[in-house]
C-alpha positions in Angstrom: 78.6 128.2 110.5 75.3 126.6 111.5 75.9 125.1 115.3 73.4 124.3 117.5 72.8 121.4 120.2 71.1 118.6 118.4 67.8 117.6 120.2 67.8 114.2 118.9 70.9 112.1 117.7 71.4 108.3 117.3 72.5 106.7 120.9 75.8 105.3 119.3 77.0 108.6 118.0 76.0 110.2 121.9 78.1 106.9 123.0 81.0 108.4 120.7 80.8 111.5 122.2 81.1 110.3 125.6 84.1 108.1 124.9 86.2 110.8 123.6 85.3 113.0 126.5 86.3 110.1 128.9 90.0 109.8 126.6 90.5 113.6 126.8 89.3 113.5 130.3 86.7 116.4 130.3 83.7 116.0 132.4 80.2 117.9 132.7 80.4 118.1 129.1 78.2 119.2 126.3 78.4 119.0 122.4 77.3 121.4 119.9 77.0 119.5 116.7 77.5 120.8 113.3 75.1 119.7 110.7 74.9 119.7 107.1 78.5 120.4 104.5 79.5 124.0 104.3 82.7 123.9 106.6 83.6 120.4 105.4 81.9 119.9 102.5 82.0 116.2 102.7 80.7 114.2 99.2 80.1 111.0 101.0 78.2 111.4 104.7 79.2 110.0 108.1 81.1 113.4 108.8 80.3 115.1 112.1 81.7 118.0 113.4 81.2 118.2 116.8 82.2 120.9 119.3 82.8 119.2 122.8 83.1 121.3 126.3 83.2 120.7 129.1 85.7 120.6 132.7 89.3 119.3 132.8 91.5 119.8 136.2 88.9 122.4 137.5 89.2 124.6 134.3 87.1 125.1 131.6 87.8 123.3 127.9 86.7 123.2 124.3 87.6 120.4 121.8 87.1 120.5 118.1 86.8 117.0 116.7 85.7 115.5 113.5 83.7 112.2 113.7 83.7 110.0 111.1 80.7 107.4 112.0 77.5 106.4 109.5 74.2 105.7 110.9 72.7 103.8 108.8 73.5 99.8 108.3 73.7 100.1 104.6 76.2 103.0 104.7 78.5 100.9 107.1 78.7 98.0 104.9 79.2 100.3 101.6 82.3 102.3 103.5 83.3 99.8 106.1 86.8 98.8 104.0 87.6 102.7 104.1 86.8 102.9 107.7 89.1 99.9 108.4 92.0 101.3 106.0 91.8 104.9 108.0 91.7 102.9 111.4 95.0 100.9 109.9 96.9 104.1 109.0 96.0 105.6 112.5 96.9 102.6 115.0 99.6 101.1 112.5 101.2 103.5 109.7 101.4 107.0 111.3 103.0 106.0 115.1 105.3 104.0 113.0 106.2 107.1 110.6 106.2 109.4 113.8 108.4 106.7 115.5 111.2 106.7 112.6 111.2 110.9 112.6 111.6 110.9 116.2 114.7 107.9 115.6 116.7 109.9 112.6 115.8 113.3 114.3 115.2 114.2 111.2 114.9 118.4 110.9 111.4 120.6 111.5 111.3 121.5 107.6 111.4 117.9 106.5 108.9 116.4 109.4 105.4 115.8 108.3 102.5 115.8 110.3 99.4 114.2 110.9 96.1 114.7 112.3 95.9 113.7 115.8 93.5 110.4 116.3 92.0 110.6 119.3 89.7 107.2 118.8 90.0 104.4 115.8 87.4 101.8 116.2 87.6 98.6 113.7 85.2 96.7 115.4 82.8 95.3 113.1 79.8 97.4 112.6 81.0 99.8 114.9 83.7 101.6 112.7 84.4 105.0 113.9 87.3 107.5 113.5 87.2 110.5 115.3 90.3 113.1 115.0 90.9 116.6 116.7 90.1 119.4 113.9 93.3 121.9 114.0 92.3 125.5 114.6 95.5 126.7 113.1 95.2 125.0 109.7 92.3 125.9 107.3 90.3 124.0 104.6 89.9 125.5 101.3 87.1 125.9 99.1 87.3 123.0 96.9 86.9 125.5 93.9 90.2 127.5 95.0 92.7 127.5 92.1 95.6 126.0 93.8 98.4 128.7 92.6 102.4 127.6 92.9 102.8 128.2 96.4 100.0 126.0 97.6 100.8 122.7 95.0 104.4 123.3 96.0 103.4 122.4 100.0 101.7 119.7 98.8 103.9 117.9 96.4 106.7 118.6 99.3 104.5 116.7 101.7 104.0 114.2 99.5 107.6 113.6 99.0 107.8 113.6 102.8 104.6 111.1 102.8 106.7 108.9 100.3 109.9 109.7 101.6 109.0 108.1 105.1 107.3 104.8 104.1 110.5 104.6 101.6 112.7 104.7 104.7 110.7 102.3 106.9 110.8 99.7 104.4 114.4 99.6 104.1 115.5 100.5 108.1 112.5 98.1 109.3 111.5 96.0 106.9 109.8 93.3 109.3 107.4 96.4 110.8 107.1 97.4 107.6 105.8 93.8 106.0 103.1 93.9 108.4 102.0 97.0 107.1 102.5 96.6 103.6 99.9 93.4 103.9 97.6 95.2 105.9 97.2 97.5 103.0 98.6 96.2 99.6 94.8 95.5 97.9 93.3 98.6 97.1 89.9 99.8 98.8 88.6 100.7 95.7 90.0 99.1 93.0 91.7 96.2 94.1 88.6 93.6 93.1 87.7 94.9 89.4 84.7 92.8 89.7 83.4 95.3 92.7 84.0 98.2 91.2 81.0 100.8 91.0 80.1 100.0 87.1 78.8 103.9 87.1 82.5 105.0 87.1 82.7 104.0 83.5 79.9 105.8 82.9 81.1 109.2 84.2 83.9 108.2 82.4 82.2 108.3 79.0 80.3 111.4 80.3 83.3 113.3 80.2 84.5 112.1 77.0 81.9 113.8 75.3 83.0 117.2 76.3 86.1 116.5 74.6 87.5 118.8 72.2 90.5 117.4 71.0 89.2 114.6 68.3 92.5 112.9 68.8 92.4 112.2 72.6 89.0 112.1 72.5 89.1 108.8 70.1 92.0 107.4 72.1 90.1 107.7 75.2 86.9 106.0 73.8 89.0 102.9 72.6 90.4 102.9 76.2 86.7 102.8 77.8 86.1 98.8 77.9 89.8 98.8 79.6 89.4 101.3 82.4 88.1 99.3 85.5 91.2 96.8 84.7 93.7 99.7 84.3 92.4 101.7 87.5 93.3 97.7 89.0 96.4 97.7 87.9 97.5 101.1 88.5 96.8 100.6 92.2 98.2 97.5 92.5 102.2 97.5 93.9 105.4 97.6 92.2 108.2 95.7 92.1 110.6 97.2 94.1 109.5 101.3 94.0 105.8 101.2 95.8 105.2 103.3 98.8 102.5 103.9 101.1 100.2 106.6 99.0 97.4 108.7 100.4 95.4 107.6 97.2 92.8 110.6 97.5 94.8 113.8 97.9 92.6 116.4 96.3 91.8 120.1 97.7 89.0 118.5 100.0 92.1 116.7 102.0 94.3 119.2 102.3 94.3 122.0 104.8 96.7 124.4 105.0 98.0 126.9 107.7 98.9 130.6 106.6 101.4 133.4 108.2 99.3 136.4 106.9 98.1 135.3 103.5 101.3 132.9 102.5 100.7 129.4 103.1 103.4 127.7 105.2 102.3 124.2 106.2 100.0 121.4 104.8 97.9 118.7 106.8 96.7 115.5 104.7 93.4 114.6 105.7 91.3 111.3 104.9 93.5 108.3 105.1 90.4 106.2 104.2 92.1 104.9 100.7 95.7 104.4 101.8 97.3 102.2 98.9 100.9 100.6 98.8 101.5 102.0 94.8 103.9 103.8 92.5 104.2 107.0 94.4 103.3 109.0 90.7 99.9 107.9 91.4 99.4 110.3 94.2 101.3 113.0 92.1 99.1 112.3 89.2 95.8 112.2 91.3 96.9 116.1 93.0 97.9 117.6 89.7 94.8 116.6 87.4 92.2 116.5 90.0 93.4 119.9 92.0 95.7 121.9 89.5 94.3 124.4 86.8 96.2 125.1 83.3 98.4 127.6 84.5 100.2 125.5 87.2 100.1 122.3 84.3 101.7 124.6 81.6 104.2 126.8 84.0 104.9 124.8 86.4 104.6 121.0 86.1 108.3 120.4 85.7 109.3 122.6 88.6 106.6 120.8 90.7 108.5 116.9 90.2 111.8 118.7 90.8 110.6 120.3 94.3 108.7 116.9 94.9 112.1 114.8 94.0 114.5 116.7 96.0 112.2 116.6 99.3 112.2 112.9 98.7 115.8 113.0 98.6 116.3 115.1 101.3 113.9 112.9 103.9 115.9 110.1 102.6 119.2 111.8 103.3 118.6 112.2 107.0 117.7 108.4 107.2 121.1 108.0 105.8 119.8 106.6 102.5 120.6 107.4 99.1 117.3 108.7 96.7 119.1 107.1 94.0 119.3 103.3 95.7 115.4 103.8 96.8 113.9 105.5 94.0 116.2 106.3 90.8 115.1 109.4 88.9 114.9 107.4 85.9 112.2 105.1 87.9 110.2 108.3 88.4 110.3 109.5 84.7 109.0 105.6 83.8 106.3 105.8 86.4 105.0 109.2 85.2 104.7 107.6 81.6 103.3 104.7 83.0 101.3 105.4 86.1 100.1 109.1 85.4 96.7 107.3 83.6 95.4 107.1 86.9 95.2 110.8 87.7 93.9 111.2 84.2 90.9 108.7 84.7 90.2 109.4 88.1 89.7 113.2 86.5 87.5 112.2 83.8 85.7 109.8 86.3 85.1 112.5 89.2 85.7 116.0 87.3 81.2 116.5 87.0 81.5 115.9 90.4 84.3 118.0 92.3 83.1 120.5 89.8 79.4 120.6 90.9 77.5 123.0 93.4 77.1 120.9 96.6 73.8 119.8 96.3 74.8 118.4 92.9 77.5 116.7 93.9 76.0 114.8 97.2 73.6 113.5 94.2 76.2 112.3 92.3 78.2 110.8 95.0 75.3 108.9 95.9 75.0 107.5 92.4 78.4 106.9 92.0 78.3 104.4 94.8 74.5 102.9 94.7 73.7 102.8 90.6 75.4 101.7 87.4 73.7 105.1 85.9 75.4 108.3 86.2 73.9 111.5 87.1 71.8 112.8 84.2 71.2 116.3 84.5 73.8 118.9 82.6 75.4 120.5 86.1 75.1 124.2 86.6 78.5 124.5 86.6 78.9 123.0 83.4 81.5 125.6 81.8 83.7 125.0 84.5 83.8 120.8 84.3 83.9 121.5 80.7 86.9 123.8 81.0 88.9 121.9 83.3 88.5 118.5 81.5 90.4 119.7 78.6 92.9 121.1 80.1 93.7 117.7 81.7 93.2 115.9 78.4 95.2 118.5 76.7 98.1 118.5 79.0 98.2 114.7 79.6 98.5 114.1 75.6 100.9 116.7 75.5 103.5 115.4 77.8 103.3 112.0 75.4 102.1 109.9 78.6 100.6 106.5 77.6 97.2 105.5 78.3 97.4 101.9 77.8 101.4 100.7 78.9 100.4 98.8 81.9 97.3 96.9 80.2 100.5 95.1 77.7 102.9 94.2 80.7 
């Protein structure tokens, strides 16, 4: 871990650190700053890991925090909506979900954990998020192949998240309406005209490595419509939407272990939270993070785990899953909305399978240029393998690629 005390820092960032110390009542502070991406592997920049040391009530303390803040005005403009959405999550959504869990005495095994947000600022041009870095949870390498134990925990916790959303909407409709209105327009895809055109080029590049000719032809025919399709996938669904994480993949999931066994999950990075079909989260995780072994051998089992957990959370709140999100609706959404996970994988797989320096260059181009990264990735073989696993699984299930376009 490359940790050092910085000799020169932006004064605003120093001010943020001082504010965190003040909020946490830590005096006589000094701080160590971790540069780079080795530990947190951030693609979008603006993520700073800081160790704050000092004195609290006469005792020495050390606080590990993650500060999300961009120093460049151009970057603040680019990611302003995402930062504001995460502020909404920590200021309004997470507190109401935690309150609901307490009010209904939801049992420990069905409780959802959230990062501890120390500070969230939505003030224009000063958007900042500061959370504790929990030492008991671990971020896996993004190349780690998620096995069944890890994937089942992810699906369980997505079910808890969606279940709390459904419960809040049904039990406190006025409260939920105000929350829903803050996140009903998708940060990424709410405005089709504002979606970076480079996404289409990354999508087309992935088509070039597909070996299933029939699937390739169908996806080529879909190419002119993928931005419209992403917009439709990310929009609210009448009667059957939930608050969704919208970026649930390896890099945004922390695991807690007993020995080598994963026992709990903590989702992080709520910058893209949306109100949409729960299937958008499910398909996004499975096609961005699961490999062929999981997709071929455990897909249906993972869906059963998801639905069983969703049912259990709703029962704790005295609600019936068949009234809230019937199994037939889940199956319908899988057919119609799983296409979001497919498209996201085809757009992002080259980036998430690349080595860190390449991934950073690709991500920068993804948001600042209409053209994709042109060079072949050093991890090209991994990229090609993952793309074909996802495409073959999707088409093997008979899911639709254009049902939403025809509605």
